[in-house]
N, CA, C and O atoms as a GROMACS GRO file, in nm:
protein
  240
    1MET      N    1  -1.340  -2.999   0.911
    1MET     CA    2  -1.250  -2.914   0.986
    1MET      C    3  -1.182  -2.817   0.888
    1MET      O    4  -1.118  -2.862   0.793
    2PRO      N    5  -1.194  -2.685   0.910
    2PRO     CA    6  -1.132  -2.588   0.819
    2PRO      C    7  -0.980  -2.586   0.830
    2PRO      O    8  -0.924  -2.620   0.935
    3THR      N    9  -0.917  -2.548   0.722
    3THR     CA   10  -0.773  -2.534   0.720
    3THR      C   11  -0.734  -2.410   0.800
    3THR      O   12  -0.800  -2.306   0.790
    4VAL      N   13  -0.628  -2.420   0.877
    4VAL     CA   14  -0.577  -2.307   0.954
    4VAL      C   15  -0.443  -2.266   0.895
    4VAL      O   16  -0.354  -2.349   0.878
    5VAL      N   17  -0.430  -2.136   0.865
    5VAL     CA   18  -0.306  -2.083   0.809
    5VAL      C   19  -0.256  -1.972   0.901
    5VAL      O   20  -0.326  -1.929   0.992
    6GLU      N   21  -0.134  -1.927   0.875
    6GLU     CA   22  -0.073  -1.820   0.953
    6GLU      C   23  -0.082  -1.690   0.873
    6GLU      O   24  -0.046  -1.686   0.756
    7CYS      N   25  -0.130  -1.585   0.937
    7CYS     CA   26  -0.137  -1.453   0.872
    7CYS      C   27   0.005  -1.414   0.833
    7CYS      O   28   0.095  -1.417   0.917
    8PRO      N   29   0.028  -1.378   0.706
    8PRO     CA   30   0.163  -1.343   0.662
    8PRO      C   31   0.221  -1.219   0.731
    8PRO      O   32   0.343  -1.202   0.734
    9THR      N   33   0.135  -1.134   0.786
    9THR     CA   34   0.182  -1.011   0.848
    9THR      C   35   0.211  -1.027   0.997
    9THR      O   36   0.320  -0.996   1.044
   10CYS      N   37   0.111  -1.077   1.074
   10CYS     CA   38   0.126  -1.082   1.220
   10CYS      C   39   0.145  -1.223   1.274
   10CYS      O   40   0.171  -1.241   1.393
   11HIS      N   41   0.134  -1.323   1.187
   11HIS     CA   42   0.156  -1.465   1.220
   11HIS      C   43   0.049  -1.523   1.312
   11HIS      O   44   0.070  -1.629   1.372
   12LYS      N   45  -0.065  -1.457   1.325
   12LYS     CA   46  -0.179  -1.509   1.401
   12LYS      C   47  -0.240  -1.624   1.322
   12LYS      O   48  -0.243  -1.620   1.199
   13LYS      N   49  -0.290  -1.726   1.391
   13LYS     CA   50  -0.356  -1.839   1.326
   13LYS      C   51  -0.493  -1.794   1.276
   13LYS      O   52  -0.569  -1.733   1.351
   14VAL      N   53  -0.525  -1.827   1.149
   14VAL     CA   54  -0.648  -1.784   1.086
   14VAL      C   55  -0.712  -1.902   1.014
   14VAL      O   56  -0.643  -1.979   0.947
   15GLU      N   57  -0.844  -1.917   1.029
   15GLU     CA   58  -0.915  -2.022   0.955
   15GLU      C   59  -0.934  -1.977   0.810
   15GLU      O   60  -0.973  -1.863   0.784
   16TRP      N   61  -0.906  -2.067   0.716
   16TRP     CA   62  -0.923  -2.039   0.574
   16TRP      C   63  -1.065  -2.081   0.538
   16TRP      O   64  -1.090  -2.194   0.496
   17THR      N   65  -1.159  -1.987   0.554
   17THR     CA   66  -1.299  -2.015   0.526
   17THR      C   67  -1.359  -1.901   0.445
   17THR      O   68  -1.300  -1.793   0.435
   18GLU      N   69  -1.477  -1.925   0.387
   18GLU     CA   70  -1.548  -1.822   0.312
   18GLU      C   71  -1.583  -1.703   0.402
   18GLU      O   72  -1.593  -1.590   0.354
   19ALA      N   73  -1.600  -1.727   0.531
   19ALA     CA   74  -1.636  -1.620   0.626
   19ALA      C   75  -1.522  -1.520   0.645
   19ALA      O   76  -1.548  -1.405   0.682
   20ASN      N   77  -1.399  -1.561   0.620
   20ASN     CA   78  -1.284  -1.470   0.637
   20ASN      C   79  -1.256  -1.402   0.504
   20ASN      O   80  -1.187  -1.458   0.418
   21LYS      N   81  -1.311  -1.282   0.486
   21LYS     CA   82  -1.296  -1.212   0.358
   21LYS      C   83  -1.156  -1.155   0.336
   21LYS      O   84  -1.125  -1.108   0.227
   22PHE      N   85  -1.071  -1.160   0.439
   22PHE     CA   86  -0.935  -1.107   0.427
   22PHE      C   87  -0.831  -1.216   0.405
   22PHE      O   88  -0.712  -1.186   0.396
   23ARG      N   89  -0.872  -1.340   0.396
   23ARG     CA   90  -0.776  -1.450   0.389
   23ARG      C   91  -0.675  -1.429   0.279
   23ARG      O   92  -0.714  -1.382   0.172
   24PRO      N   93  -0.550  -1.458   0.296
   24PRO     CA   94  -0.488  -1.531   0.407
   24PRO      C   95  -0.457  -1.443   0.527
   24PRO      O   96  -0.397  -1.490   0.624
   25PHE      N   97  -0.497  -1.315   0.523
   25PHE     CA   98  -0.470  -1.224   0.635
   25PHE      C   99  -0.579  -1.238   0.740
   25PHE      O  100  -0.687  -1.289   0.712
   26CYS      N  101  -0.549  -1.193   0.862
   26CYS     CA  102  -0.647  -1.203   0.971
   26CYS      C  103  -0.739  -1.082   0.974
   26CYS      O  104  -0.847  -1.088   1.034
   27SER      N  105  -0.698  -0.971   0.911
   27SER     CA  106  -0.778  -0.849   0.917
   27SER      C  107  -0.745  -0.757   0.800
   27SER      O  108  -0.647  -0.777   0.728
   28GLU      N  109  -0.828  -0.655   0.784
   28GLU     CA  110  -0.803  -0.552   0.683
   28GLU      C  111  -0.671  -0.482   0.711
   28GLU      O  112  -0.597  -0.449   0.618
   29ARG      N  113  -0.641  -0.458   0.838
   29ARG     CA  114  -0.517  -0.390   0.877
   29ARG      C  115  -0.395  -0.467   0.828
   29ARG      O  116  -0.306  -0.408   0.766
   30CYS      N  117  -0.390  -0.597   0.853
   30CYS     CA  118  -0.276  -0.678   0.809
   30CYS      C  119  -0.267  -0.681   0.657
   30CYS      O  120  -0.157  -0.681   0.601
   31LYS      N  121  -0.380  -0.684   0.590
   31LYS     CA  122  -0.382  -0.682   0.444
   31LYS      C  123  -0.322  -0.552   0.391
   31LYS      O  124  -0.244  -0.554   0.296
   32GLN      N  125  -0.358  -0.438   0.453
   32GLN     CA  126  -0.307  -0.308   0.410
   32GLN      C  127  -0.158  -0.292   0.441
   32GLN      O  128  -0.085  -0.230   0.363
   33ILE      N  129  -0.114  -0.346   0.553
   33ILE     CA  130   0.029  -0.342   0.586
   33ILE      C  131   0.110  -0.416   0.479
   33ILE      O  132   0.214  -0.367   0.435
   34ASP      N  133   0.061  -0.532   0.437
   34ASP     CA  134   0.129  -0.610   0.334
   34ASP      C  135   0.130  -0.536   0.201
   34ASP      O  136   0.232  -0.533   0.132
   35LEU      N  137   0.018  -0.476   0.164
   35LEU     CA  138   0.010  -0.400   0.039
   35LEU      C  139   0.109  -0.283   0.042
   35LEU      O  140   0.176  -0.254  -0.058
   36GLY      N  141   0.118  -0.215   0.156
   36GLY     CA  142   0.212  -0.105   0.170
   36GLY      C  143   0.356  -0.149   0.156
   36GLY      O  144   0.438  -0.078   0.097
   37ALA      N  145   0.388  -0.267   0.208
   37ALA     CA  146   0.524  -0.320   0.195
   37ALA      C  147   0.558  -0.346   0.048
   37ALA      O  148   0.670  -0.319   0.005
   38TRP      N  149   0.462  -0.398  -0.028
   38TRP     CA  150   0.486  -0.419  -0.172
   38TRP      C  151   0.505  -0.285  -0.242
   38TRP      O  152   0.593  -0.270  -0.326
   39ALA      N  153   0.421  -0.185  -0.207
   39ALA     CA  154   0.430  -0.054  -0.271
   39ALA      C  155   0.563   0.015  -0.241
   39ALA      O  156   0.615   0.088  -0.325
   40GLU      N  157   0.619  -0.010  -0.124
   40GLU     CA  158   0.749   0.049  -0.087
   40GLU      C  159   0.866  -0.036  -0.134
   40GLU      O  160   0.981  -0.007  -0.102
   41GLU      N  161   0.837  -0.141  -0.210
   41GLU     CA  162   0.937  -0.233  -0.265
   41GLU      C  163   1.021  -0.300  -0.158
   41GLU      O  164   1.141  -0.322  -0.177
   42LYS      N  165   0.958  -0.334  -0.045
   42LYS     CA  166   1.027  -0.405   0.061
   42LYS      C  167   1.042  -0.554   0.028
   42LYS      O  168   1.128  -0.623   0.082
   43TYR      N  169   0.956  -0.602  -0.061
   43TYR     CA  170   0.964  -0.742  -0.105
   43TYR      C  171   1.032  -0.744  -0.241
   43TYR      O  172   1.009  -0.656  -0.324
   44ARG      N  173   1.115  -0.842  -0.263
   44ARG     CA  174   1.186  -0.854  -0.391
   44ARG      C  175   1.179  -0.999  -0.440
   44ARG      O  176   1.182  -1.092  -0.360
   45VAL      N  177   1.169  -1.015  -0.569
   45VAL     CA  178   1.178  -1.147  -0.631
   45VAL      C  179   1.324  -1.170  -0.662
   45VAL      O  180   1.386  -1.087  -0.729
   46PRO      N  181   1.384  -1.280  -0.614
   46PRO     CA  182   1.527  -1.302  -0.636
   46PRO      C  183   1.561  -1.313  -0.784
   46PRO      O  184   1.483  -1.367  -0.864
   47GLY      N  185   1.675  -1.263  -0.819
   47GLY     CA  186   1.722  -1.270  -0.956
   47GLY      C  187   1.850  -1.190  -0.970
   47GLY      O  188   1.895  -1.124  -0.876
   48SER      N  189   1.908  -1.197  -1.087
   48SER     CA  190   2.032  -1.123  -1.110
   48SER      C  191   2.001  -0.994  -1.186
   48SER      O  192   1.899  -0.984  -1.255
   49GLU      N  193   2.089  -0.898  -1.173
   49GLU     CA  194   2.076  -0.771  -1.244
   49GLU      C  195   2.100  -0.796  -1.394
   49GLU      O  196   2.186  -0.876  -1.429
   50PRO      N  197   2.024  -0.729  -1.481
   50PRO     CA  198   2.047  -0.747  -1.625
   50PRO      C  199   2.183  -0.690  -1.666
   50PRO      O  200   2.230  -0.592  -1.610
   51ASP      N  201   2.243  -0.753  -1.765
   51ASP     CA  202   2.371  -0.708  -1.818
   51ASP      C  203   2.345  -0.595  -1.918
   51ASP      O  204   2.278  -0.617  -2.019
   52PRO      N  205   2.396  -0.475  -1.893
   52PRO     CA  206   2.371  -0.362  -1.984
   52PRO      C  207   2.418  -0.387  -2.126
   52PRO      O  208   2.362  -0.329  -2.220
   53GLU      N  209   2.518  -0.471  -2.145
   53GLU     CA  210   2.568  -0.500  -2.280
   53GLU      C  211   2.472  -0.586  -2.359
   53GLU      O  212   2.481  -0.590  -2.482
   54ASP      N  213   2.380  -0.656  -2.291
   54ASP     CA  214   2.284  -0.741  -2.360
   54ASP      C  215   2.162  -0.663  -2.407
   54ASP      O  216   2.082  -0.715  -2.484
   55GLU      N  217   2.147  -0.539  -2.361
   55GLU     CA  218   2.029  -0.460  -2.397
   55GLU      C  219   2.055  -0.379  -2.524
   55GLU      O  220   2.161  -0.320  -2.542
   56THR      N  221   1.956  -0.378  -2.612
   56THR     CA  222   1.964  -0.301  -2.735
   56THR      C  223   1.894  -0.168  -2.711
   56THR      O  224   1.782  -0.166  -2.660
   57PRO      N  225   1.958  -0.056  -2.746
   57PRO     CA  226   1.894   0.075  -2.726
   57PRO      C  227   1.762   0.082  -2.804
   57PRO      O  228   1.749   0.023  -2.911
   58ALA      N  229   1.665   0.156  -2.750
   58ALA     CA  230   1.534   0.171  -2.814
   58ALA      C  231   1.549   0.236  -2.951
   58ALA      O  232   1.629   0.327  -2.970
   59GLY      N  233   1.472   0.188  -3.047
   59GLY     CA  234   1.473   0.245  -3.182
   59GLY      C  235   1.580   0.187  -3.273
   59GLY      O  236   1.599   0.238  -3.384
   60GLN      N  237   1.650   0.085  -3.231
   60GLN     CA  238   1.755   0.027  -3.318
   60GLN      C  239   1.722  -0.113  -3.353
   60GLN      O  240   1.798  -0.178  -3.425
   0.00000   0.00000   0.00000
């Protein structure tokens, strides 16, 4: 029995098989929507802003 996952974009149930060349997405469209979201910086990795006092100017 193949593993079933949820498409990260549209949340449709998708079988995780070799036949699905877009996995974990359900389609090329959902894959491109996700790529566009990354390109527009809609996704962020959590973290704190760097402290400017901790940075050394270039060339010093």
